[in-house]
FIDREN-643738 format. One record per residue (C-alpha): y, x, z. Coordinates in pm, whole numbers, plus 50000, padded with zeros to 5 digits. Layout:
BEGIN
YXZ/...
// end
This chain:
BEGIN
716442615881656/718072585281800/720872568181610/723722551181793/725962542381492/728962554981563/726202575481717/723192590881538/721222620681698/721972661181695/724172703281752/726522733781520/727532769781510/730592776381726/733742793281602/735482826281657/738052832681930/741752833881860/741692871581888/739452873481579/741942852881380/745162870481478/744172904381611/745972895181936/744452883182261/744682845382301/747942836782470/749552870482391/752292854582184/753162830482464/753332858982711/755682878382483/758002848282472/758392846082849/757112875783045/758882863983359/757302829583394/754032831483198/750892852283235/748932862082925/745642843582886/743022868882778/739552857982662/736862866182914/734592893782794/730922886882738/730672866382419/727212876082295/726852898781996/723452882481945/721382854482095/718142871982001/717122885082346/717842851882515/715992832782245/712952855282275/712732846882646/713222809282606/711482799782282/707892802182416/708622772682650/710002749382379/707422726982211/707072703081920/705992667582000/704372644081752/703032608981790/700742587681581/701802551581577/700642518681438/703922503981313/704552467881209/705802466080850/708322439480748/707062423780424/710632412780345/711582449280297/710602458879940/710632495680037/708382491580343/705762518680361/707732542480140/710132571280219/712992547580131/711852522480391/713882537880671/717072538180465/716662500980394/715662488480737/712352505880803/711132523681114/711792556681285/708862576981154/709142608680950/705902605380766/702782584580754/700332567180535/700192534580351/699362499980475/696412498080709/695672461280671/696012433780927/698942410480941/701322410981237/703862383081268/703952378880895/703802416280819/701282444380809/700662475181018/700502510680893/699922544681043/703092564881100/704142597181265/707252606181461/708432641181545/710542654081830/711042682682071/710402690382436/710202718582687/707712729982953/709012728583311/705952741483499/703132766283444/700562738383481/701822719383177/704472693383259/706662687182953/710052669282936/711272650182631/713212618682537/711622584882594/712402574082237/710372603682105/707132590182255/707682552782203/707752531181893/710992512981990/709182479581999/708042483181636/704432490481712/702072509781938/701792547082006/698142556781964/698302593882049/700752621282149/700342658182066/702232688682193/702292719681973/703162753282126/705222779581940/702012798981857/700642768081679/698202757581949/698042719781973/697192699982286/696732662682347/699252649182594/699332619982831/702442602082957/703032608583327/706152587083342/708982574583125/712322557683183/714012537382912/717432535083078/717952572783093/715812579182781/713672604782961/709902610182964/707462634683121/704172644382956/701232664783087/699042688482892/696032707883019/695642744182913/693202771883007/696032795083115/699462792183280/702262783583041/705732798683008/708332774383143/712072770083189/714182755783470/717062731483497/720492745783570/723532728383714/725422710583437/728282703883680/729262740283630/729522735883252/733022740983111/734522732282777/734202763282560/731022777082721/728422790582480/725162771182448/722052773782232/719642746182128/716002751382036/713972723781875/712122708081588/714682693581341/713052676081044/709722691081151/711012726781115/709582739881441/711212767081648/714732762681508/717532778781709/721202768881678/724262779281877/727652764981961/729912756782251/730422728582498/732952705882328/733422681182617/731882672882953/731192637983095/731682623282747/731532585282738/730392572282398/731142535582456/727562522582455/728032507382800/724692519882931/724142531483288/723892567483167/726622568482904/727772602683026/726962632682808/727672668982740/729182671182392/728492701582177/729012714481826/725652732781813/723702718381519/721082693181624/719472668881385/716652643881357/713682658981539/715802678081792/715562648382029/714172658582366/714782695582310/716652717482557/720252729382547/720542762682730/723442780482892/723802818082874/721712821983192/718752806783011/718852774883216/718482739783076/721852722683125/721232694182881/718562675182687/719562668982325/719712631782267/722152618482005/724792627281748/727842610481606/727382609781231/728502588080940/725692600880719/722732607180948/723142645180953/724892669081186/728672670981157/729092690781477/729342662481728/726192661581938/725372647582280/722982659882548/721872643082872/723342664883149/720892682883374/722492668383687/721432633783562/718092643983411/716652666983679/716392641383966/714862615383733/712362640383592/711392650583946/710622614384037/708692608483715/706542639283783/705762625284127/704872591383980/707732573984160/709592543984021/713242546883921/715232520384108/718872515884014/721722495084143/722852463083972/725712438684026/725212414483737/728482417783546/729212420383177/732052444983136/734152462282874/736582491682880/740182483282963/741692488582619/745402491482554/745522455682427/743682442782733/745982461782970/749062448682788/747782412882800/747232415983176/750462434683239/748752463783416/748612501583369/746422516783098/743252537283154/742482522383494/739322502983563/737072480683356/737382444183262/734832417983374/733842396183078/731122376683253/729282373183584/725582365383617/724962336483860/723162344884183/723562382784152/725552406784370/728862403184186/728822365184189/727832363784557/730672388084640/733202365784463/733832386784152/735002364983862/735412368383484/738862382283412/738872406083710/739672442883657/737522465583874/739422496883980/737172513584239/733572511984356/732902524784708/736172543884690/735362560884359/737742554884069/736412536383764/737492557183462/736332561683100/734242591483218/732992574483535/732192538983435/731342509383653/727802508883510/727312545483598/728652541983952/726612510884033/723402522983867/723512554084083/723902533684403/720712525284594/719672488584578/720452471184907/723612491384968/726832473685070/729812486384872/733522478484856/734842466884518/738602471084465/739932449584182/742942431884037/742902394183983/745882377683815/748002407783909/746962406684277/744932435184435/741762423984615/738932441284803/735482425384811/732182436384960/729102433884739/725422439384805/723852459984528/720712445384373/717912461884176/718622467783809/716282447783579/714442463783289/716342470182967/714492441182799/715492417483078/719092429383061/719242421582690/718772384482773/720842382283092/723962369782915/722422353682609/722262315882657/720382297782384/722532269082263/721662244581983/723202249081643/725922225781521/727102215181179/728502240080931/731932223680956/732592209281303/735922194781183/734512175780886/734982141681050/737882150181281/741242133581232/742992156681480/746282171781372/746412209781383/749222228981551/751982243481337/754962266581380/755292285281707/751582291881782/750792302681425/753782325881423/752902341281761/749112343981731/748182337881368/746022308381478/746052271581386/744682251481680/743252216681740/742802198582071/739122197282167/737882161382160/734342149182250/733312146681884/734222182881802/732712194482132/729362178582039/729412193781694/730172228181841/727412225082100/729912224382388/729562201482689/731802171582756/733272190883048/734612218582824/738412218282799/740492238282555/741762241882200/739672247781890/740582273481624/741122254981299/742252284481086/742922321781129/745492343480952/743402372780831/746402396180858/746922388481228/745492406881528/743352376081596/741862379381249/741252416581294/739422409981622/737062384781467/738332350981586/737082324081353/737172286981280/735252268081549/736022291681838/737172273482153/740052288582353/739772276882714/742452297682887/745432320582825/746112348383074/743612331183304/745512297983298/743392268983165/744792251082859/743912217982697/746952210882480/749032229582225/752042224782454/750252243482734/749352271482492/752952274582376/754152275782738/751672303482822/752812324082522/756482319782615/755752330482972/754052362082842/757002369382616/759452364282901/757432389383103/757692414482816/753942414482756/752872426482414/749642406482416/747972376082568/744412373182694/742402344582548/739102332582690/737022323382385/733802303282373/731732305982056/728642285481986/725482302682113/727372329782301/728792334382651/732532330982710/734422362582617/737932374882688/739832387382382/743322403182400/745532392282110/748772410282028/751802388181984/753552389381649/
// end
């Protein structure tokens, strides 16, 4: 099961209705209080007395998936190759043998096994699962994949298609007879409180059935991916449930179990499933052998937090903030700049449950779309041409410039005098003007203008948000600064405008420029 810290992978048994707790229909007390203006809310009949009949129909189509992998072992991990290896930095496998010889980048390789779940979607043997179930996450090579039916029959499987961005994969097995299969439903009809059941292979315990309810729909987990949009459930799913189906009471697949939130690696009743309305079209294209092309603008974004909104003087929970723009891509060519707040894409609101990444990724490359944004408090509309989204590996390096390392203490030979008084009181930062000597030692160019952080008050908001000695502040509320006097003026302007925070653009050695909202003290 995939871990996303804050997010690990899994589903739990749902609770009783209010009528079971009080003996009264839900809402009856409210109705008694005001019969004239309120109508009693009565639970809809039909909560199942048992899931047994539904399970008997669905379970034959749910399979166990296992892979044999050759995994690279890190020799620096003293527990590598043991059951403790995963707890102390090892791989994703749930079993395996010892070292199999051969060094690989300073380590060894060993045979390992991973376990997951899947479900049959056609009588001729197409099987859906998660991509991370049938890959080694860059830690080695998958040598073979096996699919085991509920009756214990095992078949070799081949990969028909897989998609890392959505974490979906389609396998094909060949059998002498038609197989039982299940169909996708419409997850857009799912409502919070609906019953669901999950069938899968947690911890290698095949054919495990759990039940619960839909806890939330279109849940955004904050990972920033193009498909960070899940059904949340409290049905118990755990490691090994990955790729298994989540069924509604009609017996249709409305989600594919993918991840859990867990502080300890086990189910605590917060699980996430890929919605069928996202999965089904991708699966259909993978079955047909078609490529998955997604839209791409080339922006590095972050949610518009309360601190960010306060620093910009705009309303909360609207849009997303542009941290960086990739040169030569659609956003840069359209005129989008770092510091912009994108409100709408092609007329669709950007919200926590409908992110910019999601909207753009689901727009066909080559499309021309209108981007509505706010820049320095002024509304703007720009037209952008959507490009083709690179692979996940390419994306990981899009905003990762490789800069040379500097000295441990860039201020060791500086005779600059640090700021005192007003700035420290307002921000919790002691600042130095950036001179050519410090710029060289920090790996910055001679053209860089700004102030350098000399010290940080750990009790300040700046300290809590990770600012550190050696960071270069180049602008405040999108106004360039080069002197302490300019910084003080920018802070006073923000205070006069009743802003609770200011927005600093921060450059740190080896990283792209980043905007950080800092609350004023």
